[in-house]
C-alpha positions as a Markdown table, in Angstrom:
| # | Residue | x | y | z |
|---|---|---|---|---|
| 1 | Met | 12.7 | -14.2 | -9.0 |
| 2 | Ser | 9.7 | -12.2 | -7.9 |
| 3 | Asp | 7.0 | -13.4 | -5.6 |
| 4 | Pro | 3.8 | -13.8 | -7.6 |
| 5 | Arg | 1.7 | -13.1 | -4.5 |
| 6 | Arg | 3.5 | -9.8 | -4.0 |
| 7 | Thr | 3.2 | -8.9 | -7.6 |
| 8 | Gln | -0.6 | -9.5 | -7.4 |
| 9 | Val | -0.8 | -7.4 | -4.2 |
| 10 | Val | 1.1 | -4.5 | -5.8 |
| 11 | Gly | -1.5 | -4.6 | -8.7 |
| 12 | Trp | -4.4 | -4.5 | -6.2 |
| 13 | Leu | -2.8 | -1.6 | -4.3 |
| 14 | Val | -2.0 | 0.4 | -7.4 |
| 15 | Glu | -5.6 | 0.0 | -8.6 |
| 16 | Gly | -6.9 | 0.8 | -5.1 |
| 17 | Val | -4.8 | 4.0 | -5.0 |
| 18 | Arg | -6.1 | 5.1 | -8.4 |
| 19 | Thr | -9.7 | 4.3 | -7.4 |
| 20 | Arg | -9.4 | 6.2 | -4.1 |
| 21 | Leu | -7.9 | 9.3 | -5.9 |
| 22 | Ala | -10.7 | 9.3 | -8.3 |
| 23 | Glu | -13.3 | 9.0 | -5.5 |
| 24 | Leu | -11.6 | 12.0 | -3.8 |
| 25 | Gly | -11.5 | 14.0 | -7.0 |
| 26 | Glu | -7.7 | 14.2 | -6.7 |
| 27 | Pro | -5.4 | 14.3 | -9.7 |
| 28 | Glu | -3.6 | 11.0 | -10.4 |
| 29 | Pro | 0.1 | 11.3 | -10.6 |
| 30 | Ala | 1.7 | 10.5 | -14.0 |
| 31 | Glu | 2.8 | 7.2 | -12.7 |
| 32 | Val | 1.5 | 5.0 | -9.9 |
| 33 | Thr | 4.0 | 2.3 | -9.1 |
| 34 | Glu | 5.2 | 0.4 | -6.0 |
| 35 | Ala | 7.5 | 3.3 | -5.3 |
| 36 | Thr | 4.5 | 5.7 | -5.0 |
| 37 | Arg | 4.5 | 7.3 | -1.5 |
| 38 | Leu | 1.4 | 6.7 | 0.5 |
| 39 | Val | 2.3 | 8.9 | 3.5 |
| 40 | Gly | 4.7 | 11.7 | 4.3 |
| 41 | Glu | 6.2 | 14.2 | 2.0 |
| 42 | Arg | 4.9 | 13.9 | -1.6 |
| 43 | Ala | 2.3 | 11.3 | -0.6 |
| 44 | Val | -0.5 | 10.7 | -3.0 |
| 45 | Leu | -3.1 | 10.2 | -0.2 |
| 46 | Ser | -3.7 | 12.4 | 2.8 |
| 47 | Ser | -3.4 | 10.8 | 6.2 |
| 48 | Leu | -7.2 | 10.9 | 6.5 |
| 49 | Ala | -7.4 | 8.5 | 3.6 |
| 50 | Leu | -5.4 | 5.9 | 5.5 |
| 51 | Val | -7.5 | 5.7 | 8.7 |
| 52 | Cys | -7.9 | 1.9 | 8.5 |
| 53 | Gln | -4.6 | 0.7 | 9.8 |
| 54 | Arg | -4.1 | -2.5 | 11.7 |
| 55 | Glu | -2.7 | -2.4 | 15.2 |
| 56 | Arg | 0.1 | -4.8 | 14.2 |
| 57 | Ala | 1.1 | -2.6 | 11.4 |
| 58 | Leu | 1.4 | 0.4 | 13.6 |
| 59 | Ser | 3.6 | -1.4 | 16.1 |
| 60 | Gln | 6.3 | -2.2 | 13.5 |
| 61 | Gln | 9.5 | -0.2 | 13.6 |
| 62 | His | 9.0 | 1.0 | 10.1 |
| 63 | Ser | 5.5 | 1.7 | 8.9 |
| 64 | Pro | 4.4 | -0.6 | 6.1 |
| 65 | Phe | 2.2 | 2.3 | 4.8 |
| 66 | Arg | 5.2 | 4.3 | 3.4 |
| 67 | Ser | 4.8 | 3.3 | -0.2 |
| 68 | Ile | 2.8 | 0.8 | -2.3 |
| 69 | Gly | 5.9 | -1.5 | -2.3 |
| 70 | Thr | 6.3 | -1.6 | 1.5 |
| 71 | Leu | 2.6 | -2.2 | 1.9 |
| 72 | Ala | 2.7 | -5.0 | -0.7 |
| 73 | Asp | 5.5 | -6.6 | 1.2 |
| 74 | Tyr | 3.5 | -6.4 | 4.4 |
| 75 | Val | 0.3 | -7.8 | 2.9 |
| 76 | Ala | 2.3 | -10.6 | 1.1 |
| 77 | Gln | 3.8 | -11.4 | 4.5 |
| 78 | Leu | 0.4 | -11.6 | 6.2 |
| 79 | Leu | -1.0 | -13.8 | 3.4 |
| 80 | Ala | 2.0 | -16.2 | 3.7 |
| 81 | Glu | 1.5 | -16.4 | 7.5 |
| 82 | Gln | -2.2 | -17.1 | 7.0 |
| 83 | Gln | -1.5 | -19.8 | 4.5 |
| 84 | Gln | 1.0 | -21.5 | 6.9 |
| 85 | Ala | -1.5 | -21.4 | 9.8 |
């Protein structure tokens, strides 16, 4: 069973990537999904487009900014922690 919070975050991130690509005048890939790479080889955004990274995210062993899916997992985790606090 999928986490509805994560599903919503994926939707926000997909829309955000599409919006940012349009703002930058970059072509949108044929498909933007949770597997879409955000950084590294074949990334849809340049590293300059990802300058707002939280210190906690950077300190993790594996960057949550690798793909839409990994970022959605990270955001859903933060939301769950915030809700529990």
